[in-house]
C-alpha positions as CSV (number, residue, x, y, z in Angstrom):
1,M,1.8,41.5,-40.5
2,V,1.7,41.9,-44.1
3,A,-0.4,43.9,-46.2
4,I,-2.2,43.1,-49.8
5,T,-0.5,44.3,-52.5
6,H,-2.4,43.4,-55.7
7,I,-3.6,40.2,-56.7
8,G,-3.3,38.2,-60.1
9,L,-6.3,37.2,-62.5
10,T,-6.2,35.8,-66.2
11,V,-8.4,37.3,-68.6
12,P,-8.8,36.0,-72.3
13,D,-8.5,38.9,-73.6
14,L,-5.7,41.6,-71.9
15,D,-7.5,44.9,-73.0
16,K,-10.7,44.1,-73.0
17,G,-9.9,43.4,-69.4
18,I,-8.1,46.3,-68.7
19,Q,-10.8,48.3,-70.3
20,W,-13.3,46.4,-68.4
21,Y,-11.6,47.1,-64.8
22,E,-11.0,50.6,-65.6
23,N,-14.6,51.4,-66.9
24,V,-16.7,48.9,-64.3
25,L,-14.6,49.1,-61.3
26,G,-12.3,52.3,-61.6
27,F,-9.0,50.7,-61.5
28,E,-6.0,53.1,-63.4
29,L,-4.0,51.0,-65.9
30,I,-0.3,51.7,-63.9
31,A,2.1,49.8,-65.9
32,G,2.1,47.7,-69.0
33,P,0.4,46.0,-70.7
34,Y,3.9,44.1,-70.9
35,T,4.8,40.4,-73.5
36,M,6.7,38.4,-72.8
37,K,8.1,35.4,-75.7
38,A,9.8,32.4,-74.2
39,E,11.9,33.0,-77.4
40,E,13.1,36.3,-76.7
41,A,13.5,35.6,-72.7
42,E,16.6,34.8,-71.0
43,P,16.7,31.1,-69.9
44,D,17.1,32.4,-66.0
45,S,14.1,35.1,-66.3
46,M,11.7,36.0,-64.0
47,G,8.9,34.7,-66.5
48,Q,10.3,31.6,-67.9
49,D,10.7,31.1,-64.0
50,L,7.4,31.5,-62.7
51,F,5.5,29.7,-65.4
52,G,7.4,27.4,-67.1
53,P,8.9,26.0,-70.2
54,N,4.9,25.5,-71.3
55,V,4.3,29.2,-71.6
56,K,5.8,30.6,-74.4
57,K,3.6,33.6,-74.9
58,K,1.8,35.8,-72.2
59,R,1.2,39.6,-71.7
60,N,0.3,41.6,-68.5
61,A,-0.3,44.5,-66.9
62,H,-1.0,46.2,-63.6
63,M,-4.1,48.4,-62.5
64,S,-4.8,50.2,-59.1
65,A,-7.9,50.3,-57.1
66,S,-8.3,53.6,-55.5
67,N,-6.8,52.4,-52.2
68,Q,-3.7,51.6,-54.1
69,V,-4.0,47.5,-53.7
70,G,-3.7,46.4,-57.4
71,I,-5.0,44.0,-59.5
72,E,-2.3,42.1,-62.5
73,L,-4.4,41.2,-65.2
74,F,-2.5,38.4,-67.1
75,E,-4.0,37.4,-70.7
76,F,-1.9,33.7,-71.7
77,D,-1.2,33.4,-75.9
78,V,1.0,30.1,-75.5
79,P,-0.5,28.1,-74.7
80,K,-3.9,30.3,-74.8
81,T,-6.2,31.2,-72.0
82,E,-9.8,29.8,-73.1
83,G,-13.3,29.4,-71.4
84,A,-14.5,31.8,-68.4
85,D,-14.8,29.0,-65.7
86,K,-12.9,28.4,-63.3
87,N,-12.0,25.7,-60.8
88,P,-15.5,24.9,-58.4
89,V,-15.4,27.0,-55.1
90,W,-14.6,24.2,-53.0
91,S,-11.1,23.8,-54.7
92,P,-8.0,25.1,-53.4
93,G,-7.2,28.4,-54.7
94,Y,-7.7,32.0,-55.0
95,F,-11.8,32.3,-54.7
96,H,-12.5,35.7,-55.2
97,I,-11.0,39.5,-54.8
98,C,-13.2,42.2,-52.9
99,V,-13.9,45.7,-53.6
100,V,-15.6,48.2,-51.7
101,Y,-18.4,50.6,-53.3
102,K,-20.9,52.3,-51.0
103,D,-23.9,51.1,-53.2
104,V,-23.4,47.4,-54.0
105,D,-26.7,47.3,-55.5
106,A,-25.7,49.8,-58.1
107,L,-22.0,48.3,-58.9
108,A,-23.6,44.8,-59.2
109,R,-26.2,46.4,-62.0
110,K,-23.0,48.2,-63.4
111,I,-21.0,45.0,-63.6
112,V,-23.9,42.9,-65.2
113,D,-24.6,45.8,-67.5
114,N,-20.8,45.6,-68.4
115,G,-20.9,42.0,-69.5
116,G,-20.5,40.4,-65.9
117,E,-22.9,38.4,-63.7
118,R,-24.4,39.0,-60.3
119,I,-23.9,35.5,-58.3
120,S,-25.9,36.0,-55.1
121,K,-28.4,38.5,-54.0
122,T,-27.5,41.4,-51.2
123,W,-26.6,40.4,-47.8
124,N,-26.7,42.2,-44.7
125,T,-23.7,41.1,-42.7
126,Y,-24.9,42.8,-39.5
127,P,-28.7,43.0,-38.8
128,G,-29.6,46.5,-37.8
129,K,-25.9,47.9,-39.6
130,P,-26.2,49.6,-42.9
131,Y,-23.6,46.6,-43.7
132,Y,-24.2,45.1,-46.9
133,L,-22.4,42.5,-49.6
134,V,-22.9,40.7,-53.1
135,Y,-21.2,38.3,-54.9
136,C,-20.4,38.9,-59.2
137,K,-18.1,38.0,-62.2
138,D,-16.5,39.6,-64.4
139,P,-17.2,39.2,-68.2
140,F,-13.9,36.8,-67.7
141,G,-15.6,34.0,-65.3
142,N,-13.5,35.9,-62.1
143,M,-15.4,36.2,-58.6
144,I,-16.0,40.0,-57.2
145,E,-17.7,40.2,-54.4
146,V,-18.5,43.8,-53.4
147,Y,-19.0,45.9,-49.8
148,S,-19.9,48.8,-48.8
149,H,-18.1,49.4,-46.3
150,S,-14.2,47.7,-45.2
151,T,-13.6,44.1,-43.8
152,E,-12.9,46.0,-40.5
153,Q,-16.2,48.3,-40.4
154,M,-18.3,44.8,-41.9
155,Y,-16.5,42.5,-39.3
156,A,-14.9,43.8,-36.1
157,N,-15.7,45.3,-32.6
158,R,-19.4,43.6,-33.3
159,D,-21.3,42.4,-29.9
């Protein structure tokens, strides 16, 4: 069995992304921001290996949630990160991150009040139980699902 340590998200402005994830979702900045410039990097550096020759400059930072699962925010300067829309949800790739917050509607309002968007109504995943979820987007177009309880509580041990 494996565990998730972090998820990488691209934002058009790293400083605004850090501020938003700190102030709205309560993530803590634990490392960075870092800058990678291709002309200063060794040809066999990790950044050049991962991003290839087209990426000349990028910034990133690591943030952590209260359960020590993190996000790594990336801003690409050359080529520039542009736009807020991602691939359609039916395209291959990561679709969303999910956070746990007891009052999903309160967090959805906070997301909207801070430049994000509410995408769905509030759903009860198990009638008769107080297990709720809602989908939102951050101001950069990244999908965020909000659960009222952990995944195990939301879906395991049903009748």
